N, CA, C and O atoms as CSV, one atom per row, in Angstrom:
chain,resi,resn,atom,element,x,y,z
A,1,MET,N,N,-28.279,69.804,172.943
A,1,MET,CA,C,-27.980,71.166,172.551
A,1,MET,C,C,-26.615,71.181,171.872
A,1,MET,O,O,-25.659,70.575,172.356
A,2,GLU,N,N,-26.539,71.887,170.739
A,2,GLU,CA,C,-25.267,72.035,170.042
A,2,GLU,C,C,-25.010,73.518,169.814
A,2,GLU,O,O,-25.674,74.147,168.991
A,3,ILE,N,N,-24.055,74.073,170.538
A,3,ILE,CA,C,-23.697,75.481,170.392
A,3,ILE,C,C,-22.794,75.598,169.177
A,3,ILE,O,O,-21.825,74.850,169.041
A,4,THR,N,N,-23.114,76.542,168.288
A,4,THR,CA,C,-22.340,76.683,167.059
A,4,THR,C,C,-21.275,77.768,167.130
A,4,THR,O,O,-20.296,77.715,166.385
A,5,SER,N,N,-21.445,78.753,168.012
A,5,SER,CA,C,-20.453,79.821,168.147
A,5,SER,C,C,-20.839,80.723,169.297
A,5,SER,O,O,-21.907,80.565,169.887
A,6,ILE,N,N,-19.981,81.658,169.613
A,6,ILE,CA,C,-20.333,82.723,170.541
A,6,ILE,C,C,-21.010,83.792,169.697
A,6,ILE,O,O,-20.389,84.362,168.799
A,7,ALA,N,N,-22.270,84.064,169.977
A,7,ALA,CA,C,-23.026,85.034,169.188
A,7,ALA,C,C,-22.621,86.466,169.509
A,7,ALA,O,O,-22.647,87.329,168.632
A,8,GLY,N,N,-22.249,86.721,170.747
A,8,GLY,CA,C,-21.865,88.071,171.092
A,8,GLY,C,C,-21.347,88.174,172.504
A,8,GLY,O,O,-21.633,87.328,173.351
A,9,PHE,N,N,-20.582,89.219,172.748
A,9,PHE,CA,C,-20.086,89.530,174.073
A,9,PHE,C,C,-20.160,91.037,174.231
A,9,PHE,O,O,-19.808,91.772,173.308
A,10,ALA,N,N,-20.604,91.504,175.366
A,10,ALA,CA,C,-20.635,92.932,175.648
A,10,ALA,C,C,-20.395,93.142,177.133
A,10,ALA,O,O,-20.897,92.388,177.966
A,11,THR,N,N,-19.625,94.167,177.456
A,11,THR,CA,C,-19.539,94.553,178.846
A,11,THR,C,C,-20.848,95.233,179.211
A,11,THR,O,O,-21.520,95.792,178.344
A,12,ILE,N,N,-21.211,95.191,180.473
A,12,ILE,CA,C,-22.385,95.899,180.967
A,12,ILE,C,C,-21.869,96.903,181.981
A,12,ILE,O,O,-21.172,96.533,182.926
A,13,THR,N,N,-22.205,98.163,181.790
A,13,THR,CA,C,-21.582,99.222,182.569
A,13,THR,C,C,-22.582,100.257,183.066
A,13,THR,O,O,-23.588,100.534,182.412
A,14,LYS,N,N,-22.293,100.818,184.224
A,14,LYS,CA,C,-23.070,101.946,184.732
A,14,LYS,C,C,-22.479,103.261,184.213
A,14,LYS,O,O,-23.088,104.321,184.358
A,15,GLN,N,N,-21.283,103.184,183.606
A,15,GLN,CA,C,-20.590,104.362,183.099
A,15,GLN,C,C,-20.276,104.162,181.616
A,15,GLN,O,O,-19.114,103.975,181.256
A,16,PRO,N,N,-21.302,104.200,180.745
A,16,PRO,CA,C,-21.080,103.886,179.335
A,16,PRO,C,C,-20.068,104.795,178.644
A,16,PRO,O,O,-19.329,104.340,177.770
A,17,ASP,N,N,-20.023,106.073,179.022
A,17,ASP,CA,C,-19.066,106.968,178.365
A,17,ASP,C,C,-17.625,106.580,178.684
A,17,ASP,O,O,-16.779,106.549,177.790
A,18,SER,N,N,-17.339,106.284,179.956
A,18,SER,CA,C,-15.989,105.875,180.347
A,18,SER,C,C,-15.610,104.537,179.724
A,18,SER,O,O,-14.492,104.358,179.242
A,19,SER,N,N,-16.550,103.605,179.741
A,19,SER,CA,C,-16.266,102.291,179.161
A,19,SER,C,C,-16.046,102.397,177.659
A,19,SER,O,O,-15.111,101.803,177.122
A,20,ALA,N,N,-16.912,103.157,176.976
A,20,ALA,CA,C,-16.760,103.319,175.527
A,20,ALA,C,C,-15.423,103.979,175.201
A,20,ALA,O,O,-14.777,103.619,174.218
A,21,ALA,N,N,-15.009,104.937,176.017
A,21,ALA,CA,C,-13.725,105.611,175.784
A,21,ALA,C,C,-12.568,104.617,175.839
A,21,ALA,O,O,-11.639,104.711,175.037
A,22,LEU,N,N,-12.610,103.678,176.759
A,22,LEU,CA,C,-11.561,102.658,176.843
A,22,LEU,C,C,-11.460,101.885,175.540
A,22,LEU,O,O,-10.370,101.737,174.989
A,23,TYR,N,N,-12.593,101.389,175.041
A,23,TYR,CA,C,-12.580,100.547,173.850
A,23,TYR,C,C,-12.342,101.350,172.574
A,23,TYR,O,O,-11.668,100.875,171.659
A,24,LEU,N,N,-12.891,102.564,172.508
A,24,LEU,CA,C,-12.724,103.398,171.318
A,24,LEU,C,C,-11.343,104.058,171.277
A,24,LEU,O,O,-10.624,103.951,170.284
A,25,GLN,N,N,-10.988,104.733,172.358
A,25,GLN,CA,C,-9.780,105.548,172.359
A,25,GLN,C,C,-8.548,104.777,172.805
A,25,GLN,O,O,-7.520,104.806,172.127
A,26,THR,N,N,-8.639,104.095,173.925
A,26,THR,CA,C,-7.465,103.397,174.450
A,26,THR,C,C,-7.098,102.187,173.614
A,26,THR,O,O,-5.931,101.991,173.273
A,27,LEU,N,N,-8.093,101.372,173.282
A,27,LEU,CA,C,-7.828,100.170,172.491
A,27,LEU,C,C,-7.963,100.404,170.992
A,27,LEU,O,O,-7.473,99.603,170.196
A,28,GLY,N,N,-8.614,101.477,170.603
A,28,GLY,CA,C,-8.740,101.815,169.191
A,28,GLY,C,C,-9.686,100.934,168.394
A,28,GLY,O,O,-9.520,100.783,167.184
A,29,LEU,N,N,-10.674,100.352,169.055
A,29,LEU,CA,C,-11.635,99.519,168.327
A,29,LEU,C,C,-12.594,100.400,167.518
A,29,LEU,O,O,-13.047,101.430,168.018
A,30,PRO,N,N,-12.903,100.019,166.302
A,30,PRO,CA,C,-13.799,100.830,165.465
A,30,PRO,C,C,-15.279,100.571,165.778
A,30,PRO,O,O,-16.012,100.015,164.959
A,31,LEU,N,N,-15.698,100.983,166.974
A,31,LEU,CA,C,-17.070,100.744,167.395
A,31,LEU,C,C,-18.008,101.761,166.759
A,31,LEU,O,O,-17.666,102.931,166.589
A,32,GLU,N,N,-19.197,101.284,166.413
A,32,GLU,CA,C,-20.271,102.157,165.948
A,32,GLU,C,C,-21.091,102.545,167.169
A,32,GLU,O,O,-21.039,101.868,168.196
A,33,GLN,N,N,-21.848,103.633,167.062
A,33,GLN,CA,C,-22.710,104.056,168.168
A,33,GLN,C,C,-24.147,104.125,167.697
A,33,GLN,O,O,-24.450,104.694,166.648
A,34,GLN,N,N,-25.038,103.527,168.501
A,34,GLN,CA,C,-26.473,103.620,168.281
A,34,GLN,C,C,-27.085,103.955,169.632
A,34,GLN,O,O,-27.113,103.115,170.531
A,35,ASP,N,N,-27.574,105.177,169.776
A,35,ASP,CA,C,-28.015,105.713,171.064
A,35,ASP,C,C,-26.824,105.649,172.017
A,35,ASP,O,O,-25.763,106.183,171.692
A,36,ASP,N,N,-26.962,105.016,173.177
A,36,ASP,CA,C,-25.848,104.889,174.127
A,36,ASP,C,C,-25.092,103.580,173.965
A,36,ASP,O,O,-24.199,103.280,174.757
A,37,TYR,N,N,-25.432,102.808,172.961
A,37,TYR,CA,C,-24.832,101.485,172.763
A,37,TYR,C,C,-23.725,101.571,171.722
A,37,TYR,O,O,-23.953,101.999,170.591
A,38,TYR,N,N,-22.528,101.161,172.114
A,38,TYR,CA,C,-21.383,101.093,171.210
A,38,TYR,C,C,-21.165,99.631,170.852
A,38,TYR,O,O,-21.238,98.764,171.722
A,39,PHE,N,N,-20.899,99.348,169.582
A,39,PHE,CA,C,-20.784,97.952,169.179
A,39,PHE,C,C,-19.981,97.813,167.890
A,39,PHE,O,O,-19.682,98.788,167.201
A,40,MET,N,N,-19.646,96.561,167.597
A,40,MET,CA,C,-18.943,96.212,166.367
A,40,MET,C,C,-19.423,94.831,165.952
A,40,MET,O,O,-19.145,93.852,166.645
A,41,ASP,N,N,-20.128,94.733,164.849
A,41,ASP,CA,C,-20.539,93.433,164.328
A,41,ASP,C,C,-19.404,92.820,163.525
A,41,ASP,O,O,-18.509,93.524,163.056
A,42,ARG,N,N,-19.448,91.518,163.373
A,42,ARG,CA,C,-18.435,90.770,162.606
A,42,ARG,C,C,-17.029,90.987,163.170
A,42,ARG,O,O,-16.047,91.012,162.428
A,43,PHE,N,N,-16.950,91.141,164.484
A,43,PHE,CA,C,-15.668,91.279,165.174
A,43,PHE,C,C,-14.829,90.040,164.871
A,43,PHE,O,O,-15.325,88.923,165.018
A,44,PRO,N,N,-13.575,90.203,164.453
A,44,PRO,CA,C,-12.762,89.020,164.126
A,44,PRO,C,C,-12.710,88.029,165.296
A,44,PRO,O,O,-12.336,88.390,166.412
A,45,GLY,N,N,-13.082,86.805,165.027
A,45,GLY,CA,C,-13.077,85.772,166.060
A,45,GLY,C,C,-14.379,85.678,166.838
A,45,GLY,O,O,-14.567,84.749,167.624
A,46,ALA,N,N,-15.272,86.622,166.631
A,46,ALA,CA,C,-16.592,86.621,167.277
A,46,ALA,C,C,-17.544,87.316,166.323
A,46,ALA,O,O,-17.110,87.959,165.367
A,47,HIS,N,N,-18.818,87.194,166.572
A,47,HIS,CA,C,-19.795,87.844,165.719
A,47,HIS,C,C,-20.141,89.251,166.174
A,47,HIS,O,O,-20.623,90.055,165.377
A,48,HIS,N,N,-19.902,89.563,167.452
A,48,HIS,CA,C,-20.348,90.854,167.968
A,48,HIS,C,C,-19.604,91.167,169.256
A,48,HIS,O,O,-19.315,90.268,170.046
A,49,PHE,N,N,-19.298,92.424,169.467
A,49,PHE,CA,C,-18.768,92.922,170.727
A,49,PHE,C,C,-19.455,94.244,170.997
A,49,PHE,O,O,-19.674,95.019,170.066
A,50,GLY,N,N,-19.799,94.523,172.238
A,50,GLY,CA,C,-20.474,95.780,172.535
A,50,GLY,C,C,-20.244,96.259,173.948
A,50,GLY,O,O,-19.753,95.512,174.795
A,51,VAL,N,N,-20.597,97.497,174.203
A,51,VAL,CA,C,-20.618,98.104,175.529
A,51,VAL,C,C,-22.074,98.426,175.801
A,51,VAL,O,O,-22.615,99.391,175.261
A,52,TRP,N,N,-22.707,97.623,176.633
A,52,TRP,CA,C,-24.150,97.653,176.853
A,52,TRP,C,C,-24.458,98.320,178.182
A,52,TRP,O,O,-24.127,97.750,179.222
A,53,PRO,N,N,-25.074,99.495,178.208
A,53,PRO,CA,C,-25.439,100.118,179.479
A,53,PRO,C,C,-26.379,99.210,180.289
A,53,PRO,O,O,-27.241,98.532,179.730
A,54,LEU,N,N,-26.195,99.213,181.592
A,54,LEU,CA,C,-27.022,98.381,182.467
A,54,LEU,C,C,-28.499,98.717,182.300
A,54,LEU,O,O,-29.344,97.825,182.380
A,55,THR,N,N,-28.828,99.989,182.070
A,55,THR,CA,C,-30.229,100.360,181.881
A,55,THR,C,C,-30.820,99.667,180.644
A,55,THR,O,O,-31.976,99.243,180.674
A,56,MET,N,N,-30.048,99.548,179.566
A,56,MET,CA,C,-30.539,98.871,178.369
A,56,MET,C,C,-30.679,97.367,178.604
A,56,MET,O,O,-31.629,96.749,178.123
A,57,ALA,N,N,-29.740,96.782,179.339
A,57,ALA,CA,C,-29.832,95.358,179.672
A,57,ALA,C,C,-31.080,95.107,180.522
A,57,ALA,O,O,-31.783,94.118,180.316
A,58,ALA,N,N,-31.353,96.000,181.474
A,58,ALA,CA,C,-32.545,95.863,182.320
A,58,ALA,C,C,-33.818,95.950,181.476
A,58,ALA,O,O,-34.760,95.186,181.686
A,59,ARG,N,N,-33.842,96.889,180.516
A,59,ARG,CA,C,-35.014,97.004,179.639
A,59,ARG,C,C,-35.208,95.729,178.829
A,59,ARG,O,O,-36.333,95.251,178.680
A,60,SER,N,N,-34.106,95.172,178.301
A,60,SER,CA,C,-34.207,93.970,177.472
A,60,SER,C,C,-34.646,92.760,178.288
A,60,SER,O,O,-35.426,91.936,177.810
A,61,CYS,N,N,-34.156,92.652,179.502
A,61,CYS,CA,C,-34.471,91.486,180.339
A,61,CYS,C,C,-35.779,91.632,181.106
A,61,CYS,O,O,-36.538,90.672,181.233
A,62,PHE,N,N,-36.046,92.844,181.622
A,62,PHE,CA,C,-37.158,93.022,182.556
A,62,PHE,C,C,-38.194,94.051,182.116
A,62,PHE,O,O,-39.231,94.196,182.764
A,63,GLY,N,N,-37.928,94.768,181.023
A,63,GLY,CA,C,-38.870,95.784,180.566
A,63,GLY,C,C,-38.898,97.031,181.427
A,63,GLY,O,O,-39.905,97.738,181.456
A,64,GLN,N,N,-37.806,97.315,182.133
A,64,GLN,CA,C,-37.713,98.493,182.994
A,64,GLN,C,C,-36.272,98.995,182.974
A,64,GLN,O,O,-35.366,98.252,182.598
A,65,ASP,N,N,-36.050,100.235,183.370
A,65,ASP,CA,C,-34.714,100.830,183.321
A,65,ASP,C,C,-33.795,100.404,184.464
A,65,ASP,O,O,-32.574,100.503,184.343
A,66,GLU,N,N,-34.360,99.940,185.557
A,66,GLU,CA,C,-33.569,99.559,186.729
A,66,GLU,C,C,-33.397,98.053,186.791
A,66,GLU,O,O,-34.351,97.309,186.567
A,67,TRP,N,N,-32.189,97.599,187.094
A,67,TRP,CA,C,-31.930,96.175,187.311
A,67,TRP,C,C,-32.521,95.821,188.674
A,67,TRP,O,O,-32.236,96.514,189.650
A,68,PRO,N,N,-33.334,94.768,188.777
A,68,PRO,CA,C,-33.949,94.415,190.064
A,68,PRO,C,C,-32.904,94.090,191.130
A,68,PRO,O,O,-31.909,93.419,190.854
A,69,GLN,N,N,-33.138,94.566,192.332
A,69,GLN,CA,C,-32.193,94.347,193.424
A,69,GLN,C,C,-32.081,92.878,193.821
A,69,GLN,O,O,-31.070,92.467,194.390
A,70,ASN,N,N,-33.111,92.086,193.525
A,70,ASN,CA,C,-33.093,90.679,193.929
A,70,ASN,C,C,-32.399,89.776,192.905
A,70,ASN,O,O,-32.338,88.562,193.101
A,71,VAL,N,N,-31.877,90.350,191.819
A,71,VAL,CA,C,-31.154,89.586,190.791
A,71,VAL,C,C,-29.716,90.095,190.760
A,71,VAL,O,O,-29.508,91.304,190.656
A,72,PRO,N,N,-28.715,89.214,190.845
A,72,PRO,CA,C,-27.326,89.690,190.800
A,72,PRO,C,C,-27.083,90.565,189.576
A,72,PRO,O,O,-27.459,90.214,188.457
A,73,GLU,N,N,-26.452,91.703,189.809
A,73,GLU,CA,C,-26.186,92.664,188.738
A,73,GLU,C,C,-24.996,92.179,187.903
A,73,GLU,O,O,-23.898,92.011,188.434
A,74,PRO,N,N,-25.202,91.957,186.614
A,74,PRO,CA,C,-24.111,91.440,185.786
A,74,PRO,C,C,-23.113,92.533,185.401
A,74,PRO,O,O,-23.444,93.718,185.377
A,75,ASN,N,N,-21.888,92.107,185.103
A,75,ASN,CA,C,-20.892,93.045,184.598
A,75,ASN,C,C,-20.464,92.690,183.179
A,75,ASN,O,O,-19.609,93.356,182.595
A,76,ALA,N,N,-21.060,91.643,182.633
A,76,ALA,CA,C,-20.767,91.228,181.257
A,76,ALA,C,C,-21.901,90.333,180.773
A,76,ALA,O,O,-22.694,89.817,181.560
A,77,THR,N,N,-21.952,90.169,179.475
A,77,THR,CA,C,-22.895,89.234,178.881
A,77,THR,C,C,-22.197,88.467,177.775
A,77,THR,O,O,-21.337,89.004,177.077
A,78,ILE,N,N,-22.569,87.234,177.625
A,78,ILE,CA,C,-22.088,86.421,176.521
A,78,ILE,C,C,-23.288,85.652,175.983
A,78,ILE,O,O,-24.124,85.170,176.747
A,79,GLU,N,N,-23.359,85.545,174.681
A,79,GLU,CA,C,-24.470,84.826,174.064
A,79,GLU,C,C,-23.929,83.673,173.242
A,79,GLU,O,O,-22.979,83.827,172.474
A,80,PHE,N,N,-24.542,82.528,173.416
A,80,PHE,CA,C,-24.160,81.339,172.683
A,80,PHE,C,C,-25.177,81.108,171.573
A,80,PHE,O,O,-26.373,80.978,171.831
A,81,GLU,N,N,-24.696,81.059,170.351
A,81,GLU,CA,C,-25.559,80.948,169.186
A,81,GLU,C,C,-25.978,79.502,168.950
A,81,GLU,O,O,-25.162,78.583,169.032
A,82,LEU,N,N,-27.260,79.316,168.658
A,82,LEU,CA,C,-27.808,77.997,168.366
A,82,LEU,C,C,-28.308,77.975,166.922
A,82,LEU,O,O,-28.335,79.010,166.257
A,83,ALA,N,N,-28.697,76.813,166.447
A,83,ALA,CA,C,-29.018,76.607,165.028
A,83,ALA,C,C,-30.245,77.367,164.553
A,83,ALA,O,O,-30.273,77.839,163.416
A,84,ASP,N,N,-31.265,77.495,165.406
A,84,ASP,CA,C,-32.490,78.185,165.009
A,84,ASP,C,C,-33.295,78.525,166.263
A,84,ASP,O,O,-32.916,78.160,167.376
A,85,ALA,N,N,-34.411,79.228,166.065
A,85,ALA,CA,C,-35.228,79.660,167.198
A,85,ALA,C,C,-35.779,78.478,167.992
A,85,ALA,O,O,-35.867,78.540,169.219
A,86,ALA,N,N,-36.145,77.412,167.304
A,86,ALA,CA,C,-36.664,76.231,167.998
A,86,ALA,C,C,-35.591,75.615,168.900
A,86,ALA,O,O,-35.902,75.074,169.961
A,87,ALA,N,N,-34.340,75.697,168.477
A,87,ALA,CA,C,-33.245,75.154,169.288
A,87,ALA,C,C,-33.074,75.952,170.577
A,87,ALA,O,O,-32.700,75.389,171.607
A,88,VAL,N,N,-33.343,77.251,170.533
A,88,VAL,CA,C,-33.268,78.067,171.753
A,88,VAL,C,C,-34.331,77.603,172.737
A,88,VAL,O,O,-34.036,77.378,173.911
A,89,ALA,N,N,-35.559,77.458,172.268
A,89,ALA,CA,C,-36.645,77.001,173.143
A,89,ALA,C,C,-36.344,75.610,173.702
A,89,ALA,O,O,-36.594,75.350,174.879
A,90,ALA,N,N,-35.814,74.721,172.874
A,90,ALA,CA,C,-35.482,73.368,173.328
A,90,ALA,C,C,-34.354,73.399,174.364
A,90,ALA,O,O,-34.377,72.637,175.332
A,91,ALA,N,N,-33.384,74.264,174.165
A,91,ALA,CA,C,-32.273,74.370,175.119
A,91,ALA,C,C,-32.772,74.862,176.472
A,91,ALA,O,O,-32.304,74.403,177.514
A,92,VAL,N,N,-33.724,75.797,176.457
A,92,VAL,CA,C,-34.302,76.282,177.710
A,92,VAL,C,C,-34.947,75.117,178.464
A,92,VAL,O,O,-34.719,74.948,179.662
A,93,GLU,N,N,-35.739,74.328,177.772
A,93,GLU,CA,C,-36.400,73.190,178.421
A,93,GLU,C,C,-35.372,72.188,178.945
A,93,GLU,O,O,-35.521,71.649,180.042
A,94,GLU,N,N,-34.336,71.947,178.154
A,94,GLU,CA,C,-33.272,71.028,178.572
A,94,GLU,C,C,-32.589,71.525,179.840
A,94,GLU,O,O,-32.347,70.746,180.761
A,95,MET,N,N,-32.280,72.809,179.892
A,95,MET,CA,C,-31.591,73.363,181.049
A,95,MET,C,C,-32.510,73.479,182.263
A,95,MET,O,O,-32.067,73.268,183.392
A,96,LYS,N,N,-33.788,73.811,182.048
A,96,LYS,CA,C,-34.739,73.852,183.158
A,96,LYS,C,C,-34.877,72.476,183.796
A,96,LYS,O,O,-35.013,72.367,185.015
A,97,ALA,N,N,-34.842,71.426,182.981
A,97,ALA,CA,C,-34.927,70.061,183.504
A,97,ALA,C,C,-33.729,69.737,184.391
A,97,ALA,O,O,-33.796,68.850,185.242
A,98,LYS,N,N,-32.638,70.461,184.184
A,98,LYS,CA,C,-31.428,70.277,184.996
A,98,LYS,C,C,-31.364,71.265,186.149
A,98,LYS,O,O,-30.370,71.313,186.874
A,99,GLY,N,N,-32.444,72.070,186.327
A,99,GLY,CA,C,-32.513,72.973,187.470
A,99,GLY,C,C,-32.119,74.415,187.207
A,99,GLY,O,O,-32.060,75.206,188.148
A,100,GLN,N,N,-31.844,74.789,185.958
A,100,GLN,CA,C,-31.443,76.164,185.667
A,100,GLN,C,C,-32.642,77.105,185.721
A,100,GLN,O,O,-33.693,76.819,185.148
A,101,ASP,N,N,-32.475,78.229,186.414
A,101,ASP,CA,C,-33.483,79.288,186.446
A,101,ASP,C,C,-33.154,80.303,185.360
A,101,ASP,O,O,-31.981,80.557,185.085
A,102,PHE,N,N,-34.167,80.881,184.745
A,102,PHE,CA,C,-33.987,81.856,183.679
A,102,PHE,C,C,-34.561,83.207,184.076
A,102,PHE,O,O,-35.584,83.280,184.756
A,103,ILE,N,N,-33.902,84.267,183.651
A,103,ILE,CA,C,-34.470,85.609,183.784
A,103,ILE,C,C,-35.683,85.693,182.879
A,103,ILE,O,O,-36.745,86.172,183.276
A,104,HIS,N,N,-35.507,85.217,181.651
A,104,HIS,CA,C,-36.640,85.068,180.747
A,104,HIS,C,C,-36.334,83.927,179.793
A,104,HIS,O,O,-35.184,83.681,179.429
A,105,GLU,N,N,-37.391,83.240,179.401
A,105,GLU,CA,C,-37.253,82.122,178.470
A,105,GLU,C,C,-37.204,82.655,177.043
A,105,GLU,O,O,-37.211,83.868,176.834
A,106,ALA,N,N,-37.157,81.773,176.077
A,106,ALA,CA,C,-37.005,82.158,174.672
A,106,ALA,C,C,-38.096,83.133,174.247
A,106,ALA,O,O,-39.289,82.893,174.429
A,107,ARG,N,N,-37.637,84.242,173.674
A,107,ARG,CA,C,-38.557,85.229,173.106
A,107,ARG,C,C,-37.813,85.959,171.989
A,107,ARG,O,O,-36.583,85.997,171.966
A,108,THR,N,N,-38.567,86.528,171.081
A,108,THR,CA,C,-37.967,87.246,169.961
A,108,THR,C,C,-37.951,88.733,170.275
A,108,THR,O,O,-38.985,89.342,170.547
A,109,GLU,N,N,-36.748,89.304,170.232
A,109,GLU,CA,C,-36.555,90.727,170.501
A,109,GLU,C,C,-37.017,91.547,169.291
A,109,GLU,O,O,-37.152,90.997,168.198
A,110,PRO,N,N,-37.261,92.854,169.466
A,110,PRO,CA,C,-37.707,93.691,168.345
A,110,PRO,C,C,-36.755,93.682,167.148
A,110,PRO,O,O,-37.189,93.914,166.020
A,111,TRP,N,N,-35.470,93.419,167.374
A,111,TRP,CA,C,-34.488,93.405,166.278
A,111,TRP,C,C,-34.383,92.038,165.598
A,111,TRP,O,O,-33.550,91.854,164.710
A,112,GLY,N,N,-35.227,91.069,166.009
A,112,GLY,CA,C,-35.314,89.787,165.323
A,112,GLY,C,C,-34.548,88.638,165.947
A,112,GLY,O,O,-34.646,87.512,165.460
A,113,GLN,N,N,-33.797,88.875,166.993
A,113,GLN,CA,C,-33.034,87.821,167.663
A,113,GLN,C,C,-33.942,87.079,168.634
A,113,GLN,O,O,-34.682,87.703,169.395
A,114,THR,N,N,-33.890,85.754,168.612
A,114,THR,CA,C,-34.560,84.948,169.624
A,114,THR,C,C,-33.535,84.661,170.701
A,114,THR,O,O,-32.437,84.190,170.405
A,115,VAL,N,N,-33.881,84.938,171.950
A,115,VAL,CA,C,-32.904,84.802,173.030
A,115,VAL,C,C,-33.610,84.448,174.334
A,115,VAL,O,O,-34.731,84.885,174.594
A,116,ALA,N,N,-32.930,83.649,175.143
A,116,ALA,CA,C,-33.327,83.351,176.517
A,116,ALA,C,C,-32.123,83.702,177.382
A,116,ALA,O,O,-30.985,83.476,176.968
A,117,ARG,N,N,-32.348,84.250,178.576
A,117,ARG,CA,C,-31.217,84.717,179.388
A,117,ARG,C,C,-31.298,84.208,180.830
A,117,ARG,O,O,-32.375,84.009,181.393
A,118,PHE,N,N,-30.101,84.007,181.400
A,118,PHE,CA,C,-29.969,83.646,182.804
A,118,PHE,C,C,-28.657,84.218,183.325
A,118,PHE,O,O,-27.810,84.651,182.544
A,119,ILE,N,N,-28.490,84.219,184.644
A,119,ILE,CA,C,-27.260,84.715,185.274
A,119,ILE,C,C,-26.406,83.524,185.665
A,119,ILE,O,O,-26.883,82.588,186.305
A,120,SER,N,N,-25.132,83.566,185.273
A,120,SER,CA,C,-24.204,82.491,185.640
A,120,SER,C,C,-23.796,82.649,187.104
A,120,SER,O,O,-24.020,83.701,187.702
A,121,PRO,N,N,-23.193,81.598,187.685
A,121,PRO,CA,C,-22.769,81.691,189.090
A,121,PRO,C,C,-21.784,82.834,189.345
A,121,PRO,O,O,-21.741,83.377,190.448
A,122,GLU,N,N,-20.993,83.203,188.334
A,122,GLU,CA,C,-20.031,84.288,188.520
A,122,GLU,C,C,-20.612,85.650,188.168
A,122,GLU,O,O,-19.896,86.651,188.185
A,123,GLY,N,N,-21.910,85.700,187.848
A,123,GLY,CA,C,-22.571,86.971,187.607
A,123,GLY,C,C,-22.567,87.443,186.168
A,123,GLY,O,O,-22.796,88.626,185.915
A,124,VAL,N,N,-22.315,86.560,185.220
A,124,VAL,CA,C,-22.372,86.926,183.805
A,124,VAL,C,C,-23.778,86.667,183.285
A,124,VAL,O,O,-24.360,85.615,183.550
A,125,LEU,N,N,-24.320,87.624,182.546
A,125,LEU,CA,C,-25.618,87.453,181.906
A,125,LEU,C,C,-25.399,86.583,180.670
A,125,LEU,O,O,-24.724,86.998,179.727
A,126,ILE,N,N,-25.967,85.383,180.674
A,126,ILE,CA,C,-25.764,84.421,179.594
A,126,ILE,C,C,-27.019,84.382,178.721
A,126,ILE,O,O,-28.140,84.300,179.223
A,127,GLY,N,N,-26.806,84.441,177.413
A,127,GLY,CA,C,-27.913,84.334,176.476
A,127,GLY,C,C,-27.760,83.097,175.612
A,127,GLY,O,O,-26.664,82.784,175.147
A,128,LEU,N,N,-28.852,82.406,175.404
A,128,LEU,CA,C,-28.929,81.353,174.390
A,128,LEU,C,C,-29.644,82.020,173.227
A,128,LEU,O,O,-30.762,82.508,173.391
A,129,SER,N,N,-29.027,82.050,172.065
A,129,SER,CA,C,-29.445,82.962,171.019
A,129,SER,C,C,-29.614,82.312,169.662
A,129,SER,O,O,-28.951,81.328,169.336
A,130,TYR,N,N,-30.516,82.881,168.880
A,130,TYR,CA,C,-30.569,82.646,167.438
A,130,TYR,C,C,-30.733,84.014,166.786
A,130,TYR,O,O,-31.792,84.634,166.874
A,131,ALA,N,N,-29.677,84.472,166.134
A,131,ALA,CA,C,-29.682,85.739,165.407
A,131,ALA,C,C,-29.696,85.400,163.919
A,131,ALA,O,O,-28.662,85.002,163.381
A,132,PRO,N,N,-30.829,85.544,163.239
A,132,PRO,CA,C,-30.943,85.106,161.844
A,132,PRO,C,C,-29.856,85.645,160.928
A,132,PRO,O,O,-29.418,84.940,160.019
A,133,TRP,N,N,-29.410,86.882,161.146
A,133,TRP,CA,C,-28.403,87.489,160.275
A,133,TRP,C,C,-27.048,86.780,160.360
A,133,TRP,O,O,-26.231,86.905,159.447
A,134,LEU,N,N,-26.804,86.043,161.434
A,134,LEU,CA,C,-25.541,85.311,161.557
A,134,LEU,C,C,-25.552,84.034,160.717
A,134,LEU,O,O,-24.507,83.416,160.511
A,135,HIS,N,N,-26.714,83.645,160.239
A,135,HIS,CA,C,-26.857,82.405,159.478
A,135,HIS,C,C,-27.070,82.653,157.994
A,135,HIS,O,O,-27.159,81.695,157.226
A,136,GLU,N,N,-27.155,83.896,157.571
A,136,GLU,CA,C,-27.430,84.215,156.172
A,136,GLU,C,C,-26.345,83.712,155.223
A,136,GLU,O,O,-26.657,83.274,154.115
A,137,GLU,N,N,-25.093,83.765,155.632
A,137,GLU,CA,C,-23.991,83.304,154.786
A,137,GLU,C,C,-24.050,81.804,154.505
A,137,GLU,O,O,-23.603,81.346,153.454
A,138,LYS,N,N,-24.602,81.043,155.450
A,138,LYS,CA,C,-24.670,79.587,155.322
A,138,LYS,C,C,-25.762,79.158,154.345
A,138,LYS,O,O,-25.699,78.077,153.759
A,139,GLU,N,N,-26.763,80.021,154.180
A,139,GLU,CA,C,-27.936,79.631,153.374
A,139,GLU,C,C,-27.719,79.849,151.890
A,139,GLU,O,O,-28.610,79.569,151.088
């Protein structure tokens, strides 16, 4: 596996309005809003930063609004970008062979990103990702 960059980082919050206020008003970040999700693409030094409501993270990972009680509730997410969608699937197999459990294996989200997710020992939601739009400049 060869990680090429951090694809994205977002806090996960039960209080999206308060969290967004910190980043928008206190820190002055120029975040865009889409529904309850605040974000900034092409963040200097990273490709993406966001404030992701826990309900949206639960929908993306489990297809439901509630985070399952039997899975540690994350307070952040970080995604590691890989070369292509096949590399995400291969990384999942590589990590499973080493004993890693996944919330979900490689799948393509409605917005076109291929991602597999698991929870780190410290409770961070980790994604192995291929976001095609991050590779357009290279092509």
